N, C-alpha and C positions, 0 to 999 in steps of 0.2 A: 692600438690604444697607447697613449703616452704614459710616462712614469707617474705623473700627478694623478692621472685617472686610475692607475693601478693601485696607488696608495689610498686613494679615495675609496676604491672598491673594497680593499682589505679593511679599511677603517669601518666601513658600513657593516661588513661581516662581523667584526669584533663587537661592535655595538649591539648588533642583533643577537649575538651569542651571549653577551652579558645580560641583555634583557630577558632572554629565554631562561637563563640560569636563575635570575631573580624571581621570575614568575614560577619556576619550578620549586624553588625554596619556599615561596609563599604558599604554593599549593600543598606542599608536604606538611607545613604547619597547620593549614586548615583541615587537612585530612586527619592529622593526629588528634585534633580537637573532636572530630566526628568519629574517631575510632575506626577509620577506614584505611586500608592499604592502597598503594598505587595501583591503578587499573591493570597495568601489565602483570603485576604480581598476582592479582586476583585471578586473571584469566589463566596464568601459568598453573596456579594451584588447582583450578577446575580441570584443566587438561590432564594434570597428573592423576587426579581422582578418577577420571574417565579411563585412563590407562590401567589402573589397578583392577578394574572390573574384569572378570574372567569368563563368566558364563552369560549365555543369552537367556533372557527372561521374557516369555510371551504369556500374557494373561488378560482375561476379560475384565474390564474395569467400568466404573461409571463414566458418564460424559466428561470430557476434559474441562478443566477450570476455565474461568473467564479469561479471554485474551484477545489481543489485536496484533496486527503486523506480523502474522504468521504466514506460512505457505500452505495452500490447500489445493490438492491435485486429485484427478481421477486415476486410479490404477489402470494401466493399459491392458492388463491381462486378466484381472479378477474383478468381481463385483464389489469393489472397495474404493473408499476415498482415503486420501493420505493427508494427514495434518502434522506439520513439524514446526517446532519453535513458537515464538511469539512473546508478548510482554503483557504485564498487568500492573496498574498503578492504583494504589488505594488512598492516595492523598498525601501520604507521608513516605511510602517506600515503593520502589520499583522491583518487580520480579521478572526475571528472564528465564526462558525455558529452552530445553533441548530434547523434550520428549517427542517420541514418534508414535502417533496414534493411527490406527486403521479403523475405518467405520464400514461394517458390512451392510450394504444397502438392502440385502434380502432379509437378514435376521434382525437388523436394526440394533446391532450391538457394537460397542467400542472395544478394541484390543490395544493394549500398550505393549510396545516392543522395546525392551532394554537390551542394547547390544554393546559389547566391549569396545572401548577406544573410539567412541563417537565424537562428533563435533561439540564444542562447548556451547552453552546457551547463547541465543541470538534472536534478534528480530529484524524486520526490514531487509531480509535476505531474499534470494530468489531460488526457486526449485523447479526442476523440470522432470516429469516422470516419463520414462521410455520403456518400450517393450523388449529391448535387447536382453538376452540371457534370463528370460522368465521375469523380467521386470527390474528396473533400476530407478533410483531417485537421485538426481544430481543437484547438489546444493552449492551455491557460491555466495561468498561475502556476507554482509549484514553487520550488525553492531551489537555491542554489549554495553549496558549502562550500569554504573555502580548503584547500589540501593538508594543512595541519596541524590542520584542524578547529577552529582558534581563532577563525574568523569564519564567519558565515552571512549570506547575502543572499537575501531572499525576493522573488520576482517578482510582478507584477500585470499582466503583458503578455499580449496575446491574439494568437495567430498562426494562419494557415491555410495548409496546404500543398495546392497544386493538382496533382493527379496528371496531369491532361491536359497540363500544361506543365512539370512537375517544378520548380516554383518556389514559394518561400516568400513570404508576404505578411504584414507586420505590420499588424494592424488597430488603428488609433488611434481609439478611441471613448471619449468622456468618461463619467465615472460608473462606471468599472470597480470591482470589489471591491478592498478593500485588499490589499496584498501578503501572500501566504500560501503555505503548502504543506500537504500532507496533507488538502486539501479533496476534494470529490467533484463530478463534473459529468456530467449526462446530457442527452439531447436529447428534448424533448417538443413536438410540433406546431410545428416550425420555431423552437424556442426552446432555447437552452442554459441549463440550470438549474444554478447553482453553490451549494453548501451547505458551511458549516463550514470546518474547517482550523485552522491555528495560525500564529503568528509568534513567533520566538525570536531575540533578538540577544545572547544569553548574559548580559545584565544583567537582562532581564525577559522574560516570555513571556505570550502571550494566546491563548486558544482562542475560536473563533467558532461561532455558530449562526445567522448571518444567511443570507438567501436572496437571490440576485441572478439576474436574467434577461437574457439577451442575445438580442435579436430578430435572427434570421438574414436577414430581408428588409430591415429598416430599419437594421440594424447599429447598434443603440443598446442601452446598458445601462440597466436599471431595477432599483432595489432594491425588492423586494416585502415587504409586511408581512402575512403570513398570519394569519388569525384563529385562535383556539384556543391551547392551551398547546404551545409549541415544545419540541423536544428540548433538553437541556442542551448548552452549548457542547462541541464535540468535534472531533477529527480522526480520519482513518483509519477512518471508519465504512463500512458497506456501503450502497450506494445504487444503485437500479435502477428504470428506468421500467417500469410495468405495461402490459398490453395495452390498458387503458382510459384511458391518458394520465395516470395518477397516478404518484407517486414514492414508493417504499418506502425507508425509511432504518432501519437497525438496527445495533447495536453501536457500536464506536468507543472512543476513549481520550481522557482529559483529565487535567490535574493542576492543583492549586492550591498556592500557597506558604503554609505554616503559620507558619514563621519563617525566619530568615536561611538556615540550612543544612538546612531540613527541608521537603519537599514531600509532598503527598498525591495519589496518582494513582488514577484510577477507570477500570476496564474496564467500559464500558457494555454492557448486554445487553438493553436495552429496544428497542422498535420503534415507528415512527411512519409515518403515511401523509400525504403532502402531496397534497391533492386540489384541482383547479381548480373554481371556482364555475361551476355549470351554466348560469347565466343571464348570465355575463360574456362579452363579445365582445372585450375588450381583452387577455385572457390574463394579467392582472396580479392577479386576485383568487383567492387560494388559502386553504385552511384546513388546520390540523393536526388530526390525530386519532390516538389511541393504538390500536395493534393488538397482538394477542397471537398470533403464529404458532403453529400446532399441529404435530402429528406428532412426529418424533424430536426429543428435547431437544438443543438446540445449545449445547454447553458454552462458557463464557467463554473468549475468546482475542483476540489482536491479530494484525495482519499477515496477515489473511485475503485471499485472491484471490477475485474474483467476476466472473462474466460472464453476460450474458443469452443466451438461445437461442430459436430458433423454437418455437412451440407454447406460449407463455406460461410458459416455465421459466427458471430461473437456476441456475447451479452455483457452489459454493464449494469451495475446496481449502485445506487446511493452516492455518497460523497458529501462534501460540505462547502459552502460559500460563506466567507466572513463579510459581514456588513457592519459599519460603524454605527454606534448609538450616540446620536448628537447630544442627548440629555446628560450622559455621564462619561463621555469620552471613552467608552468601553467597546469591545467587539462582541457582537452577537453572531453565532454561527447558525446559518440556515442549513439544516441537515435534510438530506433527501432520502426517499425510499422508492424512487421511480425506477422502472426497469426499461432498458432499451436494447434493441437488437441492432446489429451492424452487419450489413451484407459485405463480405470481404472480397467480393469480385467487383461490385459496382460502387462500393464505399458509400452506402446509403444508410442513414440512421432511421429507425422506426421506434416510436413509443409503443411499448407493449401494454395493451389495455386488457385486463382480465374480465371475463364475463360474469364470474361468480355463479353460485348454485342457488336457484330459487325453486321452491316447490310450486308446481302448477304452471311454470313458465313454458312458453313455446320453445320447440327445438331451435337451437341457434343455426342460422343459415351460414354455410361455409362455402368457400370456393377453393379450387385446386390451383396451387402454384406450380406451373409446369416446369419451371427451371430447376427446382430442387425436389419436386414431387413430395412436398410437405403441405399439410393442411395449414392454412393461414386464416385466422378469423377476420371478418370484415372490420371488426372493431379495432384490430391491430393497426390499421391504416388511418384510423380517425384521430383527430386532434383531441388530446386531453384538455379539459378545462382547468385553469389554474391561474396563478399569479404570473404576470409577465416576467420573463427571464431577466437576470441582471443585464445591464447595458453591455454592449460589446467592448467598450473601453470605459473603465471606471477606476477610481482610486479610493482606497480605504485607509483611513488613518487609525492606527492603533497605538495607544500610549501604554507601554509596558514598564516593568521594573527597570529594564535596561535602557529605556528611552523611546523615541518615536519609531514606529514601524509602519511603512506604507506598502499597501498591496495594490498592484496594477494588474488589470485584466488585459491580456493580449488580444490580438486579432481573433475574430470569431471563426469557428470551424465552418459554419454554414453560410450560404449566400442569402441575400435579402429575399429571394423568392421562395425560401424554404418554409415549410410549415412550422409553426411555433409549437414546441412540446411543453409539457408541464415543467415548471421550474421551482415550485414550492415543495413542501413535504407532504402534500395531500395525497390521498389514495383514491383508487376507483371506488365509486359509491356502492358497488355491488360485490366487491371482492376485497378481502383483507390482505394487506401487504405487511411484511415484517417491519418492525420499528425503524425509523430513519437512523442512519449510521454511516460511519466511514471506516476504512481499513478493515473490512470484513473479507471473507473468503468465498469464492464462487467456483463451482465445478459442475460439469455435465457428465452424467452417466446414464446410459440406456434411455435417452430422450427426456430425462428429468434434470432440472436445474437445482442444485443444492447450495444453500447459503448458510454460512456459519460465522458466529462471533462478530467482532468489530467493536467500535465504541461510539458513544454519544455524550455530548456535554449537556448537563442539566443544571443550569445556573453555574455555580462555581465547582460543581461536582462532575467528575468524569465517570460515566457509567460504562462498564465493559461487559460485553455479552458472552454467553456460552450457549446460546440457543441455536437450534438447527431447524431449517425449513426446507421444503421441497416443492417444486412447481413442475407439473406435467407440461412440457413445451408443446405437445400436440393438442391437448384440450384447452390449455390457457384459461382454466376456470378459476382456480384460487390456489394460494399458497397453503400448504399443510404444515403445521408445526409438529416436528418430531421430538424436539427437546425444547422445553420452554425455559424462560429466564425471568425471574421476578426482580425487576430493576429497582422497585421501591424498597426492597429489603437488603440491597447490596451495601456492604460496609463501606464507609468513607470517613477517613480521619482528616479533620480540617487542619490546614497548615496554621502556623502561628499568626501569619498575616490575616488569614480568613477569620480566625478566632477573635483577633483584636477588632477587625472590621465589624463582626456581628455584635460584639460587646458594646462598641461605640454606637451602633444603631439602636441597641436596646436602651442605652442611656438617654439617647435623643428622644426616643418614644416616651420614656418616663418623664422627661422634662416637659414634653409637650402636653402631658395629661394635666387637666385642671384638678385642684383639690376638691374632694367631695364636700358638698354643702351639708353640714350636720344640723342646721337650724330647723 
C-alpha cells in the first residue's frame, strides 16, 4: 500500500473515531435526561451485587413471572425442568432476569435457587443441561437491555451451574466467541458447539455464521473452519444434534442495511448439516452440506421453539410470520400454535395432529413404528386443513419509526412434492392447543412435552405468558394446562405515541358523529 493510501486509511480511522465520540456524547446526554447510567456501568453494578451474596437459598415458590427468550431444559438426572433468565416488557419498561427455577414434574411445584456469584440478568442466551457430576447447566452469551431499551449489552461469558452443590462457576477460557445473542448451542461428544447469532449496539449491527467449539474436558475454546459452503449469517435459527453426532441447522433471521433508514430482512428457510470428519481425532474438522428435509412443508416463520427427544426426534412449536397490511402500511404478525415432529435420521417433518378426548368415541386405531418402537397415530401422518402457507419467496414492506423495513423469505425447506402442513394459527378441531406464540420454551421429560411462556402480539400490545402445558407424546390426545395465564388481565402501559394515536382516533370518531336532533 502506498503512502497516500496509508494516509487515507488513517484519515478514515480518525473520522470514524470522531463520529463515535460524538455519538457517545450524544448518548450520554440522552441517558442523563432519562436518568439512566451507561449500560456497561449498569451491568458492572449488577455483577458486584451478585458477588456480595454469600449463601445459597433454595425455596418453593409460585410459578415464575411472565417472560420470553429464556432457556428451558430437562434435567438429565432428576425429574425436573430447568428455567433460566428471560425478559418481560410491559409497554414502557423492560425487565431482565437471572433467576434459576426448577419445576418438579412429579410434585408439580416450582423451586427457586439463589446462588452466590451467578451470571447477571440476560435473555436470548443459550443453555445446555448435561449429566456430568450429578448434573450441570452450561450457559453462554445473551443480552441485557436497559429498562428504556435505549441500550443493549451483549455477553460473551460462559457459566456452569453445578446441581450437586447449587453453585455457579464462571469459566474464564481464552478464545471465546465474540459477544452475541440469538446464537445457538448444542453438545456433541463432550464439546459445546456454538453457531451464529448477532450483535447490535443501536448504531450498527452484525450477524454471524461462525462456528466455535468448547472442549468440556480441556475447557478450551477453538474456532473451527468447516469445509464446504456455510449457511448465510443469521440468528434465531433452529439447531439440534443428530443421533450420529452431526448438527442440523435450519431457518433463522438476518437483515442488512440498504441505506440510512432502510433495512432488508430475510427469513431463512434453508437447512444445513454440520458433519465431523470421520478420520479426525481432534474433533475440530467439520464440513457443511446442504440438506432438504422432506415430509410436511414447514412454512416460513421466526421465533420457533425446538427441543430434541429420545428416539432420534425433535419437536417444534409456534413462531410468527409477518405480513404487510396494505390498508394502513402496517405489519400484522401471523402467530402459530402448530406442533411438528422432525425425524433426525431421515430429516422428515410431520405435522402432529392430536386426537382429543371424546366420551363415547371409538378406540383410536394405532400402528406400530418399527424403527423407533413408538406408537404413532394414523392422524399424525394426515394433512391438517388450514390456510395455504406463505409463498416460498415473498417480500414484506414494513414502515417503522426508523424507516422502511423489508422482509424476504428465503428458499423453502421442503420440495414441491411434500405434503402441505397447516400454516395458520388454527388448531385441531378435537383438541385444544396452547395459545399461538413465539419465543417460548420446549422440553421433553419421560415421554411428555412441556411448553412454557413466550409472547404474542395483540394489536399494539405485547402479551407475555407464564403458562405451562404438557402433552403426552405417546397418546397424542390433548395438551393439559398445568399453569394458566389470563392474557386479558395482563398490565400494559401505552407508550406516548400509542396514547397520542388513540386520542386522535377518539377525536376523529367524535367529529364523525352527527349532532342529536332535539326537535
